[in-house]
C-alpha positions as CSV (number, residue, x, y, z in Angstrom):
1,M,-6.8,13.6,-25.1
2,K,-4.7,11.0,-23.4
3,F,-2.5,11.1,-20.0
4,I,-0.7,9.4,-17.0
5,H,-3.4,9.1,-13.8
6,T,-0.6,8.5,-10.7
7,A,-0.5,9.5,-7.0
8,D,0.7,8.1,-3.4
9,W,4.2,7.5,-4.2
10,Q,5.1,8.1,-0.5
11,I,9.2,9.2,-1.7
12,G,10.8,8.3,1.9
13,M,8.7,6.2,3.8
14,K,10.9,4.6,6.6
15,A,9.6,0.9,5.9
16,V,10.5,-0.4,9.1
17,H,8.1,-3.1,8.8
18,V,10.2,-5.2,6.9
19,G,13.6,-4.3,8.2
20,Q,16.7,-5.1,6.7
21,A,14.9,-5.3,3.0
22,A,14.0,-1.1,3.9
23,E,16.5,0.3,1.8
24,T,15.5,-1.5,-0.8
25,V,11.6,-1.3,-0.5
26,R,12.5,2.5,-0.6
27,E,14.5,2.6,-3.4
28,E,12.4,0.5,-5.4
29,R,10.0,3.7,-5.3
30,L,11.9,6.0,-7.0
31,K,12.7,3.2,-9.6
32,A,8.9,3.3,-10.1
33,I,8.8,6.8,-10.7
34,E,11.7,6.3,-14.3
35,R,9.7,3.4,-15.3
36,I,6.3,5.7,-15.0
37,V,8.6,8.5,-17.1
38,K,9.6,5.7,-19.3
39,I,6.2,5.0,-20.1
40,S,4.8,7.9,-21.1
41,K,7.4,8.6,-23.6
42,D,6.5,4.8,-25.0
43,K,2.5,5.2,-24.4
44,K,2.8,9.3,-26.3
45,A,1.1,10.6,-23.0
46,E,0.4,14.1,-23.3
47,F,0.8,14.9,-19.6
48,I,1.4,13.3,-16.6
49,L,-0.5,14.1,-13.4
50,V,0.0,13.1,-9.8
51,A,-2.7,13.6,-7.2
52,G,-0.7,14.0,-4.0
53,D,1.3,12.2,-1.6
54,T,4.8,12.4,-3.8
55,F,6.5,12.4,-0.4
56,E,5.4,10.0,2.5
57,D,6.4,13.5,4.8
58,N,7.1,17.4,4.8
59,A,10.1,15.6,6.9
60,V,12.0,14.1,3.9
61,S,15.8,14.6,3.2
62,S,16.2,17.7,0.2
63,L,18.5,14.6,-1.4
64,L,15.3,13.0,-2.0
65,V,13.7,16.0,-3.5
66,Q,16.1,16.7,-5.5
67,R,16.4,12.8,-6.9
68,V,12.3,12.9,-7.4
69,A,13.0,16.0,-9.3
70,D,15.4,15.1,-11.8
71,I,13.7,11.8,-12.8
72,L,10.7,14.2,-13.5
73,A,12.7,16.8,-15.3
74,K,13.6,13.9,-18.1
75,A,9.9,13.5,-18.8
76,D,9.2,14.9,-22.6
77,V,5.7,16.1,-21.6
78,P,4.1,18.3,-18.7
79,I,3.9,17.1,-15.4
80,F,1.1,18.8,-12.6
81,M,1.3,17.9,-9.3
82,I,-1.0,18.6,-6.0
83,P,0.4,18.5,-2.3
84,G,-1.2,15.6,-0.4
85,N,-2.4,15.0,3.0
86,H,1.2,13.9,3.5
87,D,3.4,16.1,2.1
88,P,0.8,19.2,2.5
89,L,1.3,22.8,1.0
90,V,2.4,24.8,4.7
91,P,5.1,27.1,5.6
92,G,8.9,24.4,5.2
93,S,7.1,22.1,2.4
94,V,8.5,20.0,0.4
95,W,7.4,22.1,-2.4
96,E,9.5,25.0,-1.4
97,H,12.4,23.3,-2.7
98,P,14.6,25.2,-5.4
99,A,14.6,22.0,-7.3
100,W,11.1,23.0,-8.7
101,E,12.0,26.0,-9.7
102,K,14.9,24.5,-12.1
103,C,12.3,21.4,-13.2
104,K,10.5,23.4,-15.7
105,N,8.0,20.7,-16.8
106,V,6.8,20.3,-13.1
107,R,4.0,22.5,-11.9
108,I,2.9,22.2,-8.6
109,L,-0.3,23.6,-8.3
110,R,-0.8,25.8,-5.4
111,E,-4.2,27.0,-5.3
112,E,-8.0,25.9,-6.1
113,S,-7.8,27.8,-9.9
114,P,-8.5,26.4,-13.4
115,V,-5.5,25.0,-15.0
116,E,-4.6,25.1,-19.0
117,I,-3.9,21.7,-20.2
118,P,-3.2,19.9,-23.9
119,G,-7.0,20.0,-24.9
120,G,-8.4,21.1,-21.9
121,I,-9.0,22.4,-18.3
122,L,-7.5,21.1,-15.0
123,Y,-9.6,21.6,-12.0
124,P,-6.3,20.9,-8.7
125,C,-7.7,20.3,-5.4
126,P,-4.6,20.7,-3.3
127,V,-4.2,19.8,0.0
128,K,-2.8,23.0,2.7
129,E,-3.4,21.1,6.3
130,K,-2.7,17.5,6.7
131,Y,-6.9,17.1,8.3
132,S,-9.2,18.1,7.2
133,R,-13.3,17.3,7.0
134,K,-14.1,19.4,4.2
135,D,-14.4,18.3,0.9
136,P,-12.1,19.3,-1.4
137,T,-14.2,19.3,-4.5
138,A,-16.6,21.4,-3.6
139,W,-15.0,24.4,-4.9
140,I,-15.3,23.0,-8.7
141,P,-17.4,25.0,-10.6
142,P,-20.1,22.7,-12.2
143,D,-20.1,25.0,-15.2
144,K,-20.6,22.0,-17.8
145,E,-20.5,24.7,-20.7
146,I,-16.8,25.2,-20.6
147,E,-15.3,24.4,-23.7
148,G,-13.2,21.6,-23.7
149,I,-12.5,18.2,-21.7
150,R,-12.4,19.2,-17.9
151,I,-10.3,17.0,-15.4
152,G,-9.8,17.7,-11.9
153,M,-7.5,15.9,-9.7
154,A,-8.3,15.7,-5.8
155,H,-6.5,13.7,-2.4
156,G,-9.1,12.4,-0.5
157,T,-11.5,9.7,1.2
158,V,-14.2,9.0,-1.2
159,E,-17.2,8.1,0.6
160,G,-17.3,4.3,1.7
161,V,-14.2,3.3,1.7
162,Q,-13.1,1.8,4.6
163,Q,-10.4,3.8,6.9
164,E,-11.1,5.0,10.5
165,E,-11.2,9.0,9.7
166,M,-12.9,10.2,6.5
167,D,-10.0,12.4,5.7
168,Y,-11.0,15.0,3.1
169,P,-14.7,13.3,2.3
170,I,-15.6,13.2,-1.8
171,P,-18.7,12.0,-2.4
172,R,-19.2,8.9,-5.0
173,D,-20.8,11.7,-7.3
174,A,-18.3,14.6,-7.2
175,A,-17.1,13.8,-11.1
176,T,-20.7,13.8,-11.8
177,R,-21.7,16.7,-10.3
178,A,-19.0,19.2,-11.0
179,G,-19.4,18.2,-14.7
180,L,-15.9,16.6,-15.6
181,D,-14.7,14.2,-17.7
182,Y,-12.4,12.4,-15.5
183,L,-11.7,12.9,-11.8
184,A,-7.8,11.5,-10.6
185,L,-7.7,10.8,-6.9
186,G,-5.2,9.8,-4.6
187,H,-4.7,8.8,-1.2
188,W,-6.0,5.3,-1.2
189,H,-3.1,2.8,-2.2
190,S,-5.1,0.5,-4.3
191,M,-6.5,1.1,-7.5
192,T,-10.4,1.6,-7.3
193,L,-13.1,3.0,-10.7
194,Y,-16.2,4.5,-9.7
195,E,-18.7,4.7,-12.6
196,D,-21.2,7.2,-12.8
197,G,-25.3,7.0,-13.7
198,D,-24.1,6.2,-17.4
199,G,-21.8,3.1,-16.3
200,A,-19.0,5.2,-17.2
201,N,-16.0,5.4,-15.1
202,R,-15.1,9.0,-14.1
203,M,-13.6,9.3,-11.0
204,A,-11.0,6.6,-10.1
205,Y,-7.8,6.2,-7.7
206,S,-5.1,5.3,-9.7
207,G,-3.6,3.1,-6.4
208,T,0.2,3.7,-5.2
209,H,2.7,3.2,-8.0
210,E,5.0,0.7,-5.8
211,T,3.1,-1.8,-3.1
212,T,3.7,-0.2,0.7
213,R,2.5,-2.7,2.5
214,F,1.4,-6.5,2.8
215,G,-2.9,-6.9,2.0
216,E,-3.1,-3.6,-0.4
217,R,-5.1,-4.5,-3.3
218,D,-4.6,-4.0,-6.3
219,S,-1.4,-1.6,-6.1
220,G,1.7,-0.9,-7.7
221,N,0.1,0.5,-10.7
222,I,-0.8,3.6,-12.8
223,L,-3.3,4.4,-14.8
224,I,-4.0,5.5,-18.7
225,V,-6.5,8.1,-19.6
226,E,-8.0,8.0,-22.6
227,I,-10.9,10.7,-23.3
228,S,-11.8,11.3,-27.5
229,E,-13.8,14.5,-26.8
230,K,-15.9,16.4,-24.6
231,G,-18.5,14.2,-22.7
232,A,-17.1,10.7,-24.0
233,A,-16.6,8.2,-21.2
234,P,-13.2,7.2,-20.2
235,R,-11.1,5.2,-21.7
236,I,-9.0,3.8,-18.5
237,T,-5.8,1.4,-18.7
238,S,-4.4,-0.2,-15.7
239,I,-0.4,-0.6,-16.0
240,H,1.8,-2.9,-13.5
241,T,4.9,-0.5,-12.6
242,S,5.7,-2.2,-9.4
243,D,8.7,-4.3,-9.5
244,L,8.5,-6.4,-6.0
245,F,5.8,-8.4,-4.9
246,W,4.1,-8.5,-1.7
247,R,2.7,-12.2,-1.0
248,T,0.2,-13.5,1.5
249,V,-0.1,-17.4,2.4
250,E,-2.4,-18.2,5.0
251,Y,-2.3,-21.3,6.2
252,E,-4.7,-24.0,8.5
253,I,-2.9,-26.5,10.2
254,K,-5.1,-29.6,10.9
255,E,-3.4,-32.6,11.3
256,P,-0.1,-33.4,11.8
257,G,2.3,-33.4,7.9
258,Y,0.6,-30.5,6.6
259,L,3.4,-28.6,7.3
260,P,5.9,-30.1,4.8
261,E,3.2,-29.1,2.1
262,L,3.4,-25.8,2.9
263,R,7.4,-25.4,2.9
264,E,7.5,-27.3,-0.5
265,R,4.9,-24.6,-1.9
266,I,7.5,-21.8,-0.3
267,E,9.9,-23.0,-2.3
268,D,8.3,-23.5,-5.2
269,F,8.1,-19.8,-5.6
270,D,9.6,-17.9,-8.6
271,Y,11.9,-14.9,-8.5
272,S,11.8,-14.4,-4.6
273,E,14.6,-12.0,-4.4
274,R,11.9,-9.7,-4.9
275,I,9.2,-11.0,-3.0
276,L,8.4,-10.0,0.4
277,L,6.3,-12.4,1.7
278,N,4.1,-12.7,5.0
279,V,2.9,-16.2,6.2
280,K,0.2,-16.6,8.8
281,L,0.1,-20.0,10.2
282,S,-3.3,-21.2,12.4
283,G,-4.7,-24.0,13.1
284,L,-2.4,-26.7,15.6
285,L,0.4,-26.6,16.4
286,Y,1.8,-30.6,17.3
287,A,4.8,-30.9,19.1
288,G,6.6,-33.1,16.5
289,E,6.0,-29.7,13.3
290,V,8.4,-27.4,15.2
291,E,11.7,-28.5,13.3
292,E,9.1,-27.8,10.2
293,I,8.9,-24.2,11.3
294,K,12.0,-23.8,11.8
295,R,13.1,-24.7,7.9
296,I,10.5,-22.3,6.8
297,E,11.7,-20.1,9.2
298,D,15.0,-20.4,7.4
299,I,13.8,-20.3,4.2
300,L,11.9,-17.0,4.7
301,A,15.1,-15.4,6.0
302,S,17.7,-16.8,3.4
303,R,15.5,-17.0,0.0
304,F,13.0,-13.8,0.0
305,L,13.9,-10.3,0.2
306,F,11.3,-10.3,3.3
307,G,9.9,-13.4,5.0
308,K,7.8,-12.9,8.1
309,L,6.3,-16.1,9.9
310,D,3.2,-15.0,11.6
311,L,2.1,-18.0,14.4
312,S,-0.3,-15.6,16.3
313,S,-3.1,-17.9,15.4
314,L,-2.0,-20.9,16.3
315,M,-2.8,-23.4,19.2
316,P,-1.6,-25.9,21.3
317,A,-3.1,-29.5,19.7
318,P,-5.1,-30.9,22.4
319,Q,-3.6,-34.2,24.2
320,D,-0.6,-33.8,22.5
321,D,1.5,-33.4,25.6
322,S,4.6,-34.7,24.3
323,W,6.0,-31.2,23.6
324,I,5.7,-30.3,27.2
325,N,9.0,-33.0,27.7
326,T,11.0,-31.2,25.3
327,L,11.0,-28.0,27.8
328,P,14.2,-27.5,29.6
329,A,14.1,-28.7,33.1
330,G,13.0,-27.0,35.9
331,I,10.4,-23.8,36.3
332,I,10.4,-23.4,32.1
333,R,8.9,-27.2,32.1
334,E,7.0,-26.7,35.1
335,T,5.7,-23.3,33.7
336,G,4.5,-24.9,30.7
337,S,2.6,-27.8,32.0
338,R,0.5,-25.2,34.5
339,L,-0.7,-23.7,31.4
340,K,-0.8,-26.6,29.2
341,G,-3.4,-27.3,32.0
342,L,-5.2,-24.1,32.2
343,C,-6.3,-24.9,28.6
344,D,-7.8,-27.9,29.6
345,A,-11.9,-28.6,29.7
346,H,-10.8,-28.8,34.2
347,K,-9.7,-25.1,33.9
348,P,-10.3,-22.4,36.6
349,A,-13.5,-20.6,35.5
350,Q,-12.1,-17.2,35.9
351,V,-8.9,-18.7,33.1
352,S,-9.3,-17.9,29.4
353,P,-8.1,-20.8,27.2
354,E,-7.3,-18.8,24.5
355,V,-4.7,-16.7,26.3
356,A,-3.0,-19.4,28.4
357,A,-3.0,-21.4,24.9
358,R,-1.0,-18.3,23.1
359,A,1.2,-18.1,26.2
360,L,1.7,-21.8,26.3
361,I,3.2,-21.0,22.0
362,E,5.0,-18.3,23.0
363,L,6.8,-20.3,26.0
364,Y,7.8,-23.2,23.9
365,M,8.7,-20.6,21.1
366,L,11.0,-19.6,22.9
367,A,12.6,-22.9,24.4
368,S,12.8,-23.6,21.1
369,G,15.2,-20.4,19.8
370,I,12.1,-19.8,17.0
371,S,12.0,-15.7,16.1
372,R,8.8,-14.5,16.5
């Protein structure tokens, strides 16, 4: 048995956090599905599993649903899909769109009921409400005597994953407990494999097929899963499907002269038109470095698909009063002087130097015309 495991396409996501690049980010998510279909042909996969959150929500346009169905219809193999917590199986959901009836190779699995697949049995766990504290895999019968390879497909949070709420909690031993050869998971956007007691990876998150935000680890992939026979350890291969690259550069300014080095590092990025870059500065801001910050900001805006310059962790350099004199004369310069005084050692006891420093940075950036 050889199949593709994917999930969390989030088609229709707004992507407002990347500004004008949002439309490109949204379109790339559709192109990544086309790449999955091509990979299924190239790798001779027998079927494709889509483990939930195909769409961002149930309010996406009918045109988007039609586009996804049209792409999937080009696949040469069966595609099995379950609704996730973003697109749960509720009245008026995307799963009622007539496009699915025309898409003969796609099966929307709406019930907790075994389904025959090439070489085995699939146990789907469709999501029927946005939030739940119930284990979606609990229904799977632990009947190890059933012939054929047993595959589960669920959408939820594995115990131990750091999330604010445990939506659809899934035990770490869910695959072993249910006697599954493999449990295909969706919901967590970073690829994660889970070993059983024998060291076999029988449960995994494929992660999203196209990265959705900064900070995701091992996203932008699908998994090729091969199982030779019932009880055999799955052979799992990750294939990169994302065509956009989300990068974060963290840089601490310790003394004057550090920023030109950072600028050169940013200028050396290859394929910058496909990169979304988040530059996070920390440390000390010297008045003489402001022009370099402006240059970095211009490079991010002109060369990259999206660039963000995060200055929120910068602090004014101690004993550097020169930038106060560059502020416009009058109330702005006077306010700057007072804020600088509140950052010093002789500040009033009730004043937070961190807050005063942040206010001074903000004032200087506004007066200097540097965007945040």
